[in-house]
Steps between C-alpha positions, in 0.01 A plus 500: 500500500160666526266406207226698337203280561389670832588858448710575204588849633710337765677277259848571370385576135675672227355836389366326180335224707344765741370701204339187353349396839365856553343494153342162584358600808330810341378301195354235749355724742397813309500421129278789412769738623779356276617744229803604306676656792515164664724368232760761555662315803524186294667679208741683734611133619570411137186305414413505133138536373500115404631419866214728651250324273625162636480613856129625443415160356648317796351720761161504336516113460553451870219741580273306266578160621475603856142640428413164335632319817308734732169460286539113517578497866834339435704450812837694502817298507581399863799749510299797394348737753129510425486864602762582234342346190380748235332832563 
């Protein structure tokens, strides 16, 4: 089975998982472009507002901690592709 670490668009994800990944990528790469319309695909997949809030918290935390690691020059884990860490 393919996994989502390298390219989630090629992984066998459910529509709900795909919507969450699409949202995470946009929030990570283009946070100033996020708006109410970006929540529609999540709601269409049955996510409640509290679940969306939790997802935003997790996505934001990982972005934050990656920035800290980058700023301090922390080496990525050996299994991580250094070209695929953060944006």
